[in-house]
N, C-alpha and C positions, 0 to 999 in steps of 0.2 A: 372482265378485262379492265374496266375503269378502276376497280378496286386495286388491281395489281399495279396500275400506273401510279395511283395515289400512294400506295405503300412504298413503291420505288422512290418517288420524290421525297417522301418523308424520311426514308432511310438514308438517302443521299444527303439530305440536309442535316439529319441527326448525327451522321458519322463524319461530317466535314467534307463530303465529296462535292457538295455545291458550295462554292466559295462566296463569302460576303464581299460585296463590292466596296472599294475604297470610299471613305467618306460617309459610310452608312453605319450607324450605331444601333444595335439591337437592344431592346429592353431586357433587363435581367429577368429571368424566370419564364420568359415566353408568354404564351397566352394564359389568361385568367378567366375561368368560366364563372358565370353568374348563375346561381342555382334556381332562383325563383322567378316566376312570371311577373312582369312589370317591376322587376327589381331595378334600383338605380344603378347606373354605371359606376364601378368603383372609382373611376378617375374624376367624373364630374358631377355625379348625382343625377344626371339626366335619366328620366325613366326610359327603360328599354321595353320593346314589345316582348311578348312571351317567346321563348325559344321555338323555332319551327322544327317539325319532324324532319329528320335527316335520312333521306332515302336517295341512293344513287340512281339517277334516271338516265345519265349520259347526256343530259341537256345542260348541265352546269347551273343548276338552280338553287343549290344549297351549300352551306359551309363545308359539308363533307366533300363536295366536289371541287369547290373553288379554293379552299385553304391551301392545298398542296401547290397549286399553281401560283397563288399570290406569295406563298412563303418562298418558292424557288425564284420568283421574279421581283423580290422586294426592292432591288435597286432601280426598278422601273416605275415605282408607285407614283412618282412625282417628277415633273420637269419644269424648268424655268427658261423662258425665252425673252430676250430683250427685243422689243419691237415698238416702233413709233414713240420712243421716249418713255416706255413703261416696262416694268417686269410683268410678264404674263405667267401665271402659275397654273400649270395643267395637272389635273388629277384624272385624266382620261383612262389611264391604265386600270385604276381602281374602279372607275365607273363602268368599264367594259366587263367587269366581273361582279357587278352590283347585285345580281339576282341571288347570290349567296351571302349578301351583306345586309345588316340593318342600318348601318350608318358609317360615315367617315368624318372624322374631326381633324382639324389642323390648327397649328399655332406657328407663329413666325418669330424668328430672332429670339429664342429663349422662352417665349410664352408657351404655356401648356396647350396641348391640342384639345381645346374646348370649343372651337368655332366649327359649327356643322357645315359640311359641304353638301348642298342640296343636289341630290342626284335625281335624274328622271326615273320613272317607274320601270320595273321589270315588265316584260311583255310575255308571260308564260304561255299564252295561247297562240303565239305566233311562231313561225318557223325559226326566227332568230330572236329569242327572248332577251338577249343582251344587246341588241342593236341600239345604237345611240342615234336617236332621231333629231335631237338638238333643235326642236321646234320652239322658237321664242326664247332661246337662251344660248349663251356661248359656253364652250367647254373649258373655260379658264376664269380666273379672277385677276384683276389688275392691281399693281402696287407701283409706287414711284420707282423710276429706273435706279437700279443698284441697291435698293433698300432691302431686298430679300437675301439675307446672308445665311439663314438657317431655317429649316422647315421641320416641324415635329408632326407626325401623323399618328392617329389612333384609328384602327380599323375594328369595327364591331361586326362580327359575323352573325348570321341569322340563328345560330345556336347560342348566342350571347357571349361567346368567348371573344377575347380581344387580343390584338397584336399592336405593338407600337414600334416606330422607327424614327430616327432622326437623320437628316440629310443636310450636308453643307452645300452652299451655292455651287461651288466648282464641280461637285460630283453629279449635279443634275442640270447644269447649264447647257442648253442646246447651242450648237454652233450657228 
């Protein structure tokens, strides 16, 4: 069943049935796979862990399971909130699906996405492996108020394929 849902989401995206959100730019060519274990990321040269085995378990622990969801919900990858005189940048949507990811990198205002967002670990032995416990950390980073005008993201899946997207402030600004 899960494979059918994944195929349906990929088909809808590929045939234009899932619409791209305004203000979201997709990288040309889509995902790029890295073939070798411990190979550097094509974008930054950062060493990547070896690709993980891709088995659909129904628990959303691999790229095979989370890529279709993240591809269909790309417009939700990031949010900006103005609060207490700061821009708060949230990557919680990506963190919610982190069990199928090796890393998330971001760049602000035209900078390449080479700053790593540190995510908490996946909890594969628990009933909710993607739960965000947020113990000792906050689910956002701060910038001066109004300074975040554009956000570039690079998502590295646990099979070492990558996706990138760019978002302008207005398209991700929370009310």
